[in-house]
N, C-alpha and C positions, 0 to 999 in steps of 0.2 A: 504494500501501498502506499503507497507518495508522501512523503511530509508535508507534514501543514495541512491535508486534504480530511475532509467531513467524511464520513463514512457516511456510503449511503446505496445500497443495494439492500437485495431479496434478506434473509435472517441472517441475524448476527453469528458467527460461526469463534472456533474459542481460539484462534490462526490470528480472524478480527482482533480481539481485542490482547492478545500476545505482540503483534506485530505493527498497533497503533503508535503512532508517533507523534506529539504536538505542537505545535509554532513555541518558539517560545517570543514572550512580551519586546516588545523596541529599542530601542537605540536606549539606553541606560537604566535596565530595568532586568531584574532576574527572575527567570522562571521561567512559567511555561504561561499561555495563553486562556485564564482563568475562562473566557465562553469560550473557548473553545473544551475543556479536558468537562465544562458542565456540560453541553451538547450529546460528545458522547458517552457523557455516565446518564444523559435521562436516554439514552440512543440501550443501552445494558441497561439502565430497569423496567424497562420498554419491553424486550426480547424475554427476559428475565420470566417477568409478569406474562406473555402470553404462552409460554417455552410452563409452568406451574398450572397453568388453568391446563393448557394440555394434558400436562402430566395428568389432573385432575381426570378432567375425563375418563383417561384414557384409563385410570383404575380402576376405576367408575363403572366403565363398561365392561371390564377385568370380569371386575365380581361378580358379574350381571351373568353373565355367561357360566361363569364357572358353576353356578346357582339352577341356573337351569340344563346345564352340563349333568351337573348332580340329579336333578328330579331327574328327568328321560333316564340316567342311567341305574333310579331308585324305580322307576314305569318300570323297566322294561324286565327289570330281576322279579316281579314282582309277576308280570306276567307269563315271566317262562319255570315258577315254580306250579308243583302238581297240582 
């Protein structure tokens, strides 16, 4: 990722966080550009929020599918008993 540009694209990947470089502030000052850092952190927070939401939905769907499978297995075993 080029130095000093904002992340703009699809989902945020670990390499985007790992490789991110921020522009330094103007002449006579030290450190990184605070506005650029805040914008990037905001993007990280948004992507993490989306990932947590997706994970919660998938966990809920997984639990629902396990319950359905157990119910079907129980019904099948009941039918096979003499």
